[in-house]
C-alpha positions as CSV (number, residue, x, y, z in Angstrom):
1,M,2.4,-56.9,-88.8
2,Q,1.8,-53.6,-90.6
3,K,3.7,-53.0,-93.8
4,D,6.0,-50.0,-93.9
5,K,5.1,-47.1,-96.2
6,K,7.8,-47.8,-98.7
7,Q,6.4,-51.4,-99.1
8,L,2.9,-50.1,-99.4
9,L,4.0,-47.8,-102.2
10,L,5.8,-50.6,-104.0
11,D,2.8,-52.9,-103.7
12,A,0.4,-50.2,-104.9
13,A,2.7,-49.3,-107.8
14,L,3.0,-52.9,-108.9
15,K,-0.8,-53.3,-109.0
16,L,-1.4,-50.1,-110.8
17,F,1.5,-50.3,-113.3
18,V,0.3,-53.7,-114.4
19,E,-3.2,-52.5,-114.7
20,Y,-2.7,-49.1,-116.3
21,G,0.9,-49.1,-117.6
22,F,3.7,-46.8,-116.6
23,H,2.5,-43.7,-118.3
24,G,-1.2,-44.3,-117.4
25,T,-0.4,-44.4,-113.7
26,P,0.1,-41.0,-112.0
27,T,2.0,-40.8,-108.7
28,S,-1.1,-39.4,-107.0
29,L,-3.0,-42.6,-107.8
30,I,-0.1,-44.7,-106.4
31,A,-0.1,-42.7,-103.2
32,K,-3.9,-42.9,-102.9
33,E,-3.8,-46.7,-103.5
34,A,-1.1,-47.1,-100.8
35,G,-3.1,-44.9,-98.4
36,V,-0.3,-42.4,-97.9
37,A,0.1,-38.7,-98.8
38,N,1.5,-37.9,-102.3
39,G,4.6,-36.3,-100.8
40,T,5.4,-39.6,-99.0
41,L,6.1,-41.2,-102.3
42,F,8.7,-38.6,-103.1
43,H,10.3,-39.2,-99.7
44,Y,11.2,-42.7,-100.8
45,F,11.6,-42.2,-104.5
46,K,12.8,-39.0,-106.1
47,T,10.8,-39.6,-109.3
48,K,8.3,-42.0,-110.7
49,D,11.1,-43.4,-113.0
50,E,13.1,-44.2,-109.9
51,L,10.1,-46.0,-108.4
52,I,9.7,-48.0,-111.6
53,V,13.3,-49.1,-111.7
54,A,13.4,-49.8,-107.9
55,L,10.3,-52.0,-108.2
56,Y,11.9,-54.0,-111.1
57,V,15.2,-54.5,-109.2
58,D,13.3,-55.6,-106.1
59,I,11.2,-58.1,-108.1
60,K,14.2,-59.5,-110.0
61,N,16.2,-59.9,-106.8
62,R,13.3,-61.8,-105.1
63,M,12.9,-64.1,-108.1
64,A,16.6,-64.8,-108.4
65,A,16.7,-65.6,-104.6
66,Y,13.8,-67.9,-104.9
67,V,15.2,-69.7,-107.9
68,F,18.6,-70.3,-106.3
69,E,17.1,-71.3,-102.9
70,N,14.9,-73.8,-104.6
71,A,17.5,-75.2,-107.0
72,K,20.5,-75.8,-104.8
73,G,22.2,-79.0,-104.0
74,Q,21.4,-81.0,-107.1
75,A,23.6,-84.0,-108.0
76,T,24.0,-83.4,-111.8
77,F,24.2,-80.4,-114.1
78,K,21.0,-81.4,-115.8
79,E,19.2,-81.6,-112.4
80,T,20.5,-78.1,-111.5
81,V,19.3,-76.5,-114.7
82,K,16.0,-78.3,-114.5
83,E,15.4,-77.2,-110.9
84,Q,16.3,-73.6,-111.8
85,Y,13.9,-73.7,-114.8
86,L,11.1,-75.3,-112.8
87,A,11.6,-72.8,-109.9
88,S,11.5,-69.8,-112.3
89,L,8.3,-71.0,-113.8
90,F,6.7,-71.9,-110.5
91,W,7.7,-68.4,-109.2
92,A,6.1,-66.8,-112.2
93,Q,2.9,-68.8,-111.7
94,D,2.7,-67.9,-108.0
95,N,3.6,-64.2,-108.6
96,Q,1.8,-63.3,-111.7
97,L,1.6,-59.6,-111.0
98,Q,5.3,-59.4,-110.4
99,Y,6.0,-61.5,-113.6
100,R,3.8,-59.3,-115.7
101,F,5.5,-56.2,-114.4
102,A,8.9,-57.6,-115.1
103,E,7.9,-58.4,-118.7
104,Q,6.4,-55.0,-119.1
105,F,9.6,-53.4,-117.8
106,K,11.9,-55.5,-120.0
107,N,10.0,-54.3,-123.1
108,S,10.2,-50.6,-122.1
109,P,12.7,-47.8,-122.3
110,Y,13.2,-48.1,-118.6
111,L,15.5,-51.1,-119.0
112,S,18.2,-48.7,-120.3
113,Q,18.2,-47.1,-116.8
114,I,19.6,-50.2,-115.2
115,A,23.4,-50.0,-115.1
116,P,25.0,-52.6,-117.4
117,D,27.2,-53.9,-114.5
118,E,24.0,-54.5,-112.5
119,I,22.4,-56.5,-115.3
120,E,25.6,-58.4,-115.7
121,A,25.8,-59.2,-112.0
122,S,22.3,-60.5,-112.0
123,V,22.9,-63.0,-114.8
124,K,26.4,-63.9,-113.8
125,P,25.5,-66.9,-111.7
126,F,23.4,-68.3,-114.6
127,H,26.2,-67.6,-117.2
128,D,28.8,-69.2,-114.9
129,M,26.6,-72.3,-114.6
130,L,26.3,-72.5,-118.4
131,R,30.0,-72.1,-118.8
132,M,30.5,-75.0,-116.4
133,G,28.1,-77.1,-118.5
134,I,30.0,-76.3,-121.7
135,K,33.4,-77.0,-120.1
136,E,32.2,-80.4,-118.8
137,G,30.8,-81.2,-122.2
138,V,27.2,-81.6,-120.9
139,I,25.7,-78.9,-123.1
140,K,26.6,-77.6,-126.6
141,S,29.5,-75.3,-127.0
142,Q,27.7,-72.1,-127.9
143,P,28.0,-68.5,-126.7
144,V,26.7,-68.3,-123.2
145,E,24.5,-65.3,-124.0
146,L,22.8,-67.4,-126.7
147,L,22.2,-70.3,-124.4
148,F,20.8,-68.0,-121.7
149,T,18.5,-66.3,-124.2
150,I,17.2,-69.7,-125.4
151,I,16.4,-70.8,-121.8
152,S,14.9,-67.4,-120.9
153,S,12.8,-67.3,-124.1
154,H,11.6,-70.8,-123.6
155,A,10.5,-70.0,-120.0
156,Y,8.8,-66.8,-121.2
157,G,6.9,-68.8,-123.9
158,I,5.7,-71.3,-121.3
159,N,4.5,-68.5,-119.1
160,Q,2.6,-66.8,-122.0
161,Y,1.0,-70.2,-122.7
162,F,-0.2,-70.6,-119.1
163,M,-1.7,-67.1,-119.2
164,S,-3.9,-68.2,-122.1
165,T,-5.0,-71.4,-120.5
166,N,-6.8,-72.4,-117.3
167,F,-4.8,-75.5,-116.3
168,S,-4.9,-77.1,-112.9
169,K,-1.6,-76.9,-110.9
170,A,-1.0,-80.6,-111.7
171,K,-1.4,-80.0,-115.4
172,Q,0.9,-76.9,-115.2
173,H,3.5,-79.0,-113.4
174,Q,3.3,-81.7,-116.1
175,V,3.6,-79.1,-119.0
176,I,6.6,-77.5,-117.2
177,S,8.3,-80.8,-116.8
178,D,7.6,-81.8,-120.4
179,S,8.8,-78.5,-121.7
180,F,12.1,-78.8,-119.8
181,E,12.8,-82.0,-121.7
182,M,12.2,-80.2,-125.0
183,L,14.5,-77.4,-123.8
184,W,17.2,-79.9,-122.7
185,A,17.1,-81.6,-126.1
186,M,18.0,-78.2,-127.7
187,L,20.8,-77.6,-125.2
188,T,22.5,-81.0,-125.6
């Protein structure tokens, strides 16, 4: 099955932005890498900035869908949080280019181009889950934004650790599982 031109552009942009950065990647190079005319890029995206933001939103949506699909139906709150944590780390390991792009984006001025309500909508399910855990007395009563930041930062740190090591999948899974127990101890 042949990819459509928009997807070819997104794939090429992902690869090039991670390799050369946002400002070091001209649109002409993205079009060339995708095998399309330069004007084709502007048919789908009005500006390079719009392409960058669209790529980020696409990646975040795919990651969130993966996490929720792989963490549903757990019996306890702890199991739900653990499965979401595990799924996010497994996704990052299996999608390293996308993960690296998302981190690059989060640390750039482009993040301010995402509407606050869109950001809030993307984290709402996680915040709601944390509120439920607080209400049930399973986790510490702290601001939900703080708890979410602790979890996100912990996952980020583990991903950075993996990028600097050459562990087997089995060793990665063990580190992920062990690191969740350390995280859980902070939350409870």
